[in-house]
DRENDO-1510 file (C-alpha; in Angstrom, 1 decimal, always signed):
<recs>
REC; n; res; u; v; w
REC; 1; MET; +116.8; +142.0; +114.6 .
REC; 2; LYS; +119.5; +139.3; +114.0 .
REC; 3; THR; +117.0; +136.7; +115.3 .
REC; 4; ARG; +114.4; +137.8; +112.8 .
REC; 5; ILE; +116.8; +137.7; +109.9 .
REC; 6; LEU; +118.1; +134.3; +111.0 .
REC; 7; SER; +114.5; +133.0; +111.3 .
REC; 8; LEU; +113.7; +134.3; +107.8 .
REC; 9; VAL; +116.7; +132.6; +106.3 .
REC; 10; LEU; +115.9; +129.3; +108.1 .
REC; 11; LEU; +112.3; +129.5; +106.9 .
REC; 12; ALA; +113.5; +130.1; +103.3 .
REC; 13; LEU; +115.8; +127.1; +103.5 .
REC; 14; VAL; +113.0; +124.9; +104.8 .
REC; 15; ILE; +110.6; +126.1; +102.0 .
REC; 16; ASN; +113.2; +125.6; +99.3 .
REC; 17; SER; +114.0; +122.1; +100.5 .
REC; 18; CYS; +110.3; +121.0; +100.3 .
REC; 19; GLY; +110.1; +121.6; +96.6 .
REC; 20; PRO; +110.8; +118.9; +93.9 .
REC; 21; SER; +114.4; +118.2; +93.4 .
REC; 22; LYS; +116.2; +119.0; +90.1 .
REC; 23; ALA; +116.9; +115.3; +89.8 .
REC; 24; SER; +113.2; +114.3; +90.0 .
REC; 25; ILE; +112.3; +117.0; +87.5 .
REC; 26; ALA; +115.0; +115.8; +85.1 .
REC; 27; LYS; +113.7; +112.2; +85.5 .
REC; 28; SER; +110.2; +113.2; +84.7 .
REC; 29; GLU; +111.3; +115.2; +81.7 .
REC; 30; LEU; +113.3; +112.2; +80.5 .
REC; 31; ALA; +110.3; +110.0; +80.9 .
REC; 32; ILE; +108.2; +112.4; +78.8 .
REC; 33; LEU; +110.9; +112.5; +76.1 .
REC; 34; ILE; +111.1; +108.7; +76.0 .
REC; 35; ALA; +107.3; +108.4; +75.8 .
REC; 36; LYS; +107.3; +110.9; +73.0 .
REC; 37; GLN; +110.0; +109.0; +71.1 .
REC; 38; ASN; +108.2; +105.7; +71.5 .
REC; 39; ALA; +105.0; +107.3; +70.2 .
REC; 40; GLY; +106.9; +108.8; +67.3 .
REC; 41; LYS; +108.4; +105.4; +66.4 .
REC; 42; GLU; +104.9; +103.8; +66.4 .
REC; 43; ILE; +103.4; +106.7; +64.2 .
REC; 44; TYR; +106.4; +106.5; +61.9 .
REC; 45; GLU; +106.2; +102.8; +61.4 .
REC; 46; ASN; +102.4; +102.7; +61.1 .
REC; 47; ASN; +101.9; +105.6; +58.8 .
REC; 48; CYS; +105.0; +106.0; +56.7 .
REC; 49; ALA; +105.3; +102.3; +55.8 .
REC; 50; LYS; +101.8; +102.4; +54.2 .
REC; 51; CYS; +103.3; +104.1; +51.1 .
REC; 52; HIS; +107.0; +103.3; +51.0 .
REC; 53; GLN; +109.9; +101.5; +52.6 .
REC; 54; LEU; +111.0; +103.1; +55.8 .
REC; 55; SER; +114.3; +104.9; +55.9 .
REC; 56; ASP; +116.8; +104.2; +58.6 .
REC; 57; PRO; +116.5; +107.0; +61.1 .
REC; 58; LYS; +120.3; +107.4; +61.0 .
REC; 59; SER; +120.3; +108.0; +57.2 .
REC; 60; HIS; +119.5; +111.7; +57.7 .
REC; 61; SER; +120.4; +114.4; +60.2 .
REC; 62; VAL; +117.7; +116.2; +62.1 .
REC; 63; GLN; +118.1; +119.2; +59.7 .
REC; 64; GLU; +117.6; +116.8; +56.8 .
REC; 65; TRP; +114.6; +115.1; +58.3 .
REC; 66; GLN; +112.7; +118.3; +58.9 .
REC; 67; PRO; +111.9; +119.2; +55.3 .
REC; 68; ILE; +111.2; +115.6; +54.5 .
REC; 69; LEU; +108.7; +115.3; +57.3 .
REC; 70; LYS; +107.1; +118.6; +56.3 .
REC; 71; LYS; +106.6; +117.4; +52.8 .
REC; 72; MET; +105.2; +114.0; +53.9 .
REC; 73; GLN; +103.0; +115.5; +56.6 .
REC; 74; VAL; +100.5; +116.7; +54.0 .
REC; 75; LYS; +100.4; +113.3; +52.2 .
REC; 76; ALA; +100.1; +111.3; +55.4 .
REC; 77; ARG; +97.5; +113.7; +56.8 .
REC; 78; LEU; +99.3; +113.9; +60.2 .
REC; 79; GLN; +98.9; +116.6; +62.8 .
REC; 80; ASP; +101.8; +118.8; +64.0 .
REC; 81; ALA; +101.9; +117.0; +67.3 .
REC; 82; ASP; +102.4; +113.7; +65.5 .
REC; 83; MET; +105.2; +115.1; +63.4 .
REC; 84; ASP; +106.9; +116.4; +66.6 .
REC; 85; LYS; +106.8; +112.9; +68.0 .
REC; 86; ILE; +108.2; +111.4; +64.8 .
REC; 87; LEU; +111.0; +114.0; +64.7 .
REC; 88; ALA; +111.8; +113.2; +68.4 .
REC; 89; TYR; +112.1; +109.5; +67.4 .
REC; 90; LEU; +114.2; +110.1; +64.3 .
REC; 91; SER; +116.5; +112.6; +66.1 .
REC; 92; LYS; +117.2; +110.2; +68.9 .
REC; 93; ASN; +118.9; +107.8; +66.5 .
</recs>
């Protein structure tokens, strides 16, 4: 009986060690966030500058940017996914 339990514990440890590490998951999530922010910067600069001078991202907090972006989304005809990227860019700064 002890051998069977020990074998199961050992098997569980081996299976657990074969999965992706938390560090690699964190790195991939960070890479996704950086890509999203870079895309947001490009969308912000290419679309918002068509109609007015761009605001410094640091000029507003995330909470202040949200209603501004919501209002401008209609005028700029941007999708929600694009607005999420823009907000990710603006909130990083």
